N, C-alpha and C positions, 0 to 999 in steps of 0.2 A: 919192056921199058915204058912203052906208052901207057900200059895198064898201071904201072907203079906211079907214074906222074898223075894219072887221073885220080887214083885213090888218094895220093898225097894232096891233090887239089881239093878233093871233097873234105878231107880232114881239116885242112887249113880254113876252108870256108865255114865248116861247122864250128871251129874254135872262134873264128871271127864273129860268127852269129851269136855265140854265147856271150862274148865280151860286149858286143853291141847291145844285146838285151840287158845285160847287167848294168851297163852305164847309161842306158837311155830309158830306164823304167819310169813308170807313171809317178807323178808327184806324191809325196807322202801326205798323210792326213794333216800334219802340222803345216806343210807348205800350202795345201788347199785352204786351210782355215785362215792362214795369214793373208792369202790373196783375197778371200771373201771379206775379211775385215777391212782391207784397204778399199774394196768396192763399197762397203757399208759407209765408211767415212766420206767417200766421194759423193755418194747418194745423199747423205745427210746434209752436205754443204750445198748441193745443187738443186735439191727439191724446192718447190715453190714456197711451202710453209715451214721451212727449216727453222728450228729453234736455235741454231748455231751460227756464229760468225766465222769460226774456224774450228778445226777438229783437233787442235793441239792437246786438249784436255781429255780426249777419248783414249782410254787405255784398257787392256784386257789381261785376264789371267793367261798364262801360257796354255796353248791348246793341249788337251789331254783326252785321248780316246776313252778313258775310263768313264767320262761323262756322256758318252753316247749310249743311251739306254733304250732297250727294246721293251716297251710296256704292253701289258695286256690292255686292250681297249674295249670298253663296253659302250655301245651307242645309247644315247638317250632314247627311251621308248617311243616318245612322240615329240613333236616340236615343242620344246620347253623353253620358255623365255625366262631369263634370270635377271633380276634387278642388280646392277653393279653400282656400288657407291663410288662417287668421284671425289677428288681432293677438294672440291668446292662445296661439299655436302649435298650436291644434287645426285640424281640417279639416272643411269642410262640403262636401256634394255639390250641384252645380248642373247643370242640363241645358243643354248647349251648343245654341244655336239655329243658329249658323252664324258666318260671318266677313263683316265689312264692310270693303271696300277703300276706305279714306279717303285722298283726295289732298289734301295740304297743301303749299303752296309748290312744287308740281311733283313731289313725292315721294309715293309710295303706301305706306300702312301697312295690313296686314291685322289687324284687331282682332277679338277674340273677343266675341261677343254671346251673352248667356244668356237662356233662356226663363224668365220669372218668372210664368207664368200669363197674366194679363191684359196684361202688358207685357213688353218686352225690357229687359234690363239691360246697360249698357255701363260696366264699371268701367275706369278708366284712370289712368295717371300721366303727367306731362309735365314740361317744364323749369321750370314755375312752382312746383312743389311744394317746400315748405320755405322758400320766399321769400314769394311773393305768395299762394300757396294752401296748403291743408293738406298737410303732408309725406307723409301716407299715400295721397294720391291723391283722386280724386273719382269720381262716377258720374253717369250719365244714365239716367233711365227714359224709354223710348221707346214710345209707343203703337204697338200692332201695326198700326194703320191707316196708319202711316208707311211700311210695306213695301208697295210696289206693284210687282207682278211681281218683278223681280230688283233693284229699286232701293229703298234704305232712306234716308230723310231723317233725318239726325242733326243736332240743333241743340245745339252745344256751349254756347250761352248758357243752356241748361237744366242745366248741370253743377252738382252739389251736393256738399257735404261729407258724408262718412260721419258717423254719429252720434258716433263716438269723437272727432271733431274738436271737438265741443261738450262732451263729458263722458267722461272716461277710464274710467268704469265700464262703458261699452258695448264690446262686442267687434265688430270690423268685418272685412270681407274685405280681403285684400291683392290688388290688381289683378294678374292673371297677367303673366308676363314679356312675352308677346306684346303686351300692351296698354300697354307703357311707351313713350311717344313722346319722341323726342329734341328735339322742338320745343316752344316755349312756346304753350300754348293760353290766350290772354288773353281768356277768355270764361267766363261763369258765376260761381259763388260764389268769393269771396276767403277768405282765412284768417279764422277766427272770432276776434274780439277782444273 
């Protein structure tokens, strides 16, 4: 009798463990993305040189894991400086980190990735610009830990507007010609309204 109660107790504990695991699983990708977006909005409002007075006009496409892309990454052979044109017709110098070969709908595009110290920067334009998203393009900050070997994980859901999308007093970079995509990247931040 004691043995039957012991076995029954183990079975009940196992079932309870399964239910606990099922209902207390880690947050989904979409939940994490939405939380990150709220953090982004807070940061944009609280940073010292914020171009915003409020974050009411910041909106995003729905998070979609389709836009998390693992790209083949080729490092720049040597320290290569690249002249980036700015919206006020001046030029800034950026350090080219390398190229990310991004495949979208079966076609591969080699995008320039810049070294920003703690992070990589991927400025780009796509077919949504001027309609759904800011006309001057968007950018993605990529943590350097997303580069593993020769593979770089790029999450287009983390695409953001340049500051000049919020406030025309700001000068912003113009994405290089190599980073103009002929496809619509329906991920990340929408046009500021």
